[in-house]
C-alpha positions in Angstrom: -17.7 -13.9 20.5 -19.0 -9.6 20.4 -16.3 -7.6 19.0 -15.3 -5.0 21.5 -14.3 -0.8 21.2 -10.9 -1.7 21.4 -10.4 -4.2 18.7 -12.4 -1.7 16.1 -10.8 1.1 17.4 -7.1 -1.4 16.6 -8.5 -2.0 13.1 -9.5 1.6 12.6 -5.8 2.1 13.7 -4.4 0.0 11.3 -6.3 0.7 8.3 -5.2 4.7 9.1 -1.5 3.5 9.3 -1.9 1.5 6.0 -4.2 3.8 4.1 -1.4 6.7 4.9 1.0 4.9 3.5 -0.3 4.3 0.1 -1.6 8.2 0.3 0.9 10.3 1.3 3.8 9.2 -1.7 1.4 10.6 -4.6 0.1 13.5 -3.0 3.9 14.4 -1.9 4.7 13.6 -5.7 1.9 15.7 -7.2 2.6 18.9 -5.1 6.0 18.1 -4.1 9.4 17.2 -5.6 8.2 14.2 -7.9 11.5 13.1 -9.3 12.1 11.6 -5.3 9.6 9.1 -5.9 10.4 8.3 -9.3 13.6 6.3 -8.2 11.8 3.6 -7.0 11.0 2.2 -10.2 12.4 -0.9 -11.7 14.6 0.2 -15.0 12.4 -2.2 -16.7 9.1 -0.2 -16.3 10.8 3.3 -17.2 10.9 4.4 -21.1 7.7 2.8 -22.0 5.7 6.1 -20.8 6.7 9.5 -20.1 7.7 9.8 -16.2 5.2 11.5 -15.3 2.8 9.4 -16.8 3.7 6.5 -15.1 4.6 7.9 -11.4 0.9 9.6 -11.8 -0.5 6.7 -13.0 0.7 4.4 -10.2 -0.2 7.3 -8.0 -3.8 6.7 -8.8 -3.4 3.2 -8.0 -1.9 3.8 -4.6 -4.5 6.7 -4.1 -7.5 3.9 -4.8 -5.7 1.7 -2.6 -5.4 3.9 0.4 -8.7 5.1 0.1 -10.2 1.5 0.0 -8.1 0.3 3.1 -9.6 3.3 4.6 -13.2 2.6 3.7 -12.8 -1.2 5.7 -15.2 -2.2 3.1 -14.1 -5.9 1.5 -10.8 -4.7 2.2 -8.9 -8.4 1.4 -7.8 -7.5 -2.1 -6.9 -3.8 -1.7 -4.6 -5.1 1.5 -2.9 -7.8 -0.6 -2.4 -5.5 -3.7 -0.6 -3.4 -0.8 1.2 -6.1 0.2 2.4 -7.3 -3.0 3.4 -3.5 -3.6 5.4 -3.2 -0.9 7.5 -5.9 -0.9 8.0 -5.4 -4.8 9.5 -1.6 -4.0 11.6 -3.4 -1.3 12.8 -6.4 -3.6 13.4 -3.9 -6.4 15.4 -1.7 -4.3 17.0 -3.7 -2.1 20.2 -1.2 -2.2 18.1 1.4 -0.5 17.0 -1.2 2.2 18.6 1.2 4.9 15.6 3.5 3.9 13.1 0.7 2.9 13.2 -1.5 5.8 10.0 0.0 6.8 7.8 -1.0 3.8 8.4 -4.7 4.9 6.8 -3.7 8.4 3.8 -2.0 6.7 3.7 -5.2 4.1 3.5 -7.4 7.8 0.9 -4.9 8.8 -1.2 -5.0 4.9 -0.9 -8.4 5.2 -2.3 -8.6 8.6 -5.1 -6.9 7.4 -5.4 -9.2 4.6 -6.0 -12.5 6.8 -8.4 -11.0 8.9 -10.3 -9.9 6.4 -10.1 -12.9 3.8 -13.2 -14.5 2.2 -14.6 -17.4 4.2 -15.3 -20.3 2.2 -18.9 -21.6 2.5 -19.2 -25.4 2.8 -22.4 -26.9 0.6 
């Protein structure tokens, strides 16, 4: 069955939405107030390296995931990593669920992208 123009467009919209969720925070942390974002790190990750190194290193990972999702090239792994990262942020910050509940929705989106791009097993 051929893929329709609408399906391709919907797939692009899903990837753009997921990429935006991963590109905005590191850019906001770099150009805006970084301490707004640092509060989402669990306490057990803090103190090993300077706060800004941890924040911007995580930001680099977010940018890589965001751009990879946007590219559409073999996005199973970055979509799965994105899902795990989002759920981890929510789990370790449950007291902020009123703000982070949207991350659960985005995690569902990235998990759907992972399922759509799951490598197929080849029967030998």
